[in-house]
N, C-alpha and C positions, 0 to 999 in steps of 0.2 A: 367690704365688698368682696364677693367671691366670683371668680370667673371660671367657667367651664370651657376649656378649649378642646375641641374635638377635630380629628382629621377624618372627614367623611369622603368616601368615594362619590363622585358626582354622578356616575352612571345609574345607581339605583334611584337617586333623586330625580334624574331626568326621566327615567322610566315611569316613576310615580306621577310626575307632572304631566306626562303625556296621557296617562290614564285619566287624570282629572280633566284635562282638556277635552278628551273624548266624551266623558260623562256630562260635562257642562253643555257640549253641543247636542247631546241626546235630549236634554231638557229644554233646548231652544234658547238657552241663555247666551247673552253676548258679554263675555268678560275678556279681559286681556289674557293672552295665552300664558299659562304658567310655565310651559316648557321654554318659550322664548325669554320670558322674564328671568327664569332660573339661569339660562345660558348667559345672559348679560351680567347677572350678579356673580357668576362664578368664573368668568373669563379672566385671564391674566392681563394686567394693565401696567403700563409704565407711564409715569407722569413726570414731566420735567418742570420744575418750579422756578427755573432761572428767570424767566420773563417777568413773572409777578414780583419776584425778589428784586429785580432791577428797577421795576416801575415804582414800587413803594419803599425801596431801600431796606427791606427786611432781610436779615441774615439769621438763619436758625442757629441755635446754640449747639445742636447735635445733628449729625447725619442720621440716616435711617437706622443703621445697625447700632451705633453707640446710643441712640435714643432708646431703643428697645432694651439694650443692656441695662441702662439706668432704671427703666421701668421695672424690669424683672428683679433687679437687685433690691429695689425699694419694696416690691411685693414680698420678697423673701424676708427682708428685715421686719416688715409688719405682719408677717405670716398671713398674707392676704391672697392665698391661693387655694 
């Protein structure tokens, strides 16, 4: 499995999404706004999983950072990058 990780600026994507929204309206189509959808998909989010962990008794083996380190190390060993 190969992964392509890119760091894209959101500004050009938002600009393009706004253009698509305008073009869709010109043709009289009713579609969900791409600009709004893009905004929701690219916003920063913080999620606290303690409540679900307490309710079901699950405790993750790794925290976020150490989990990613394990994944990256495994990808390096497998040359899966």
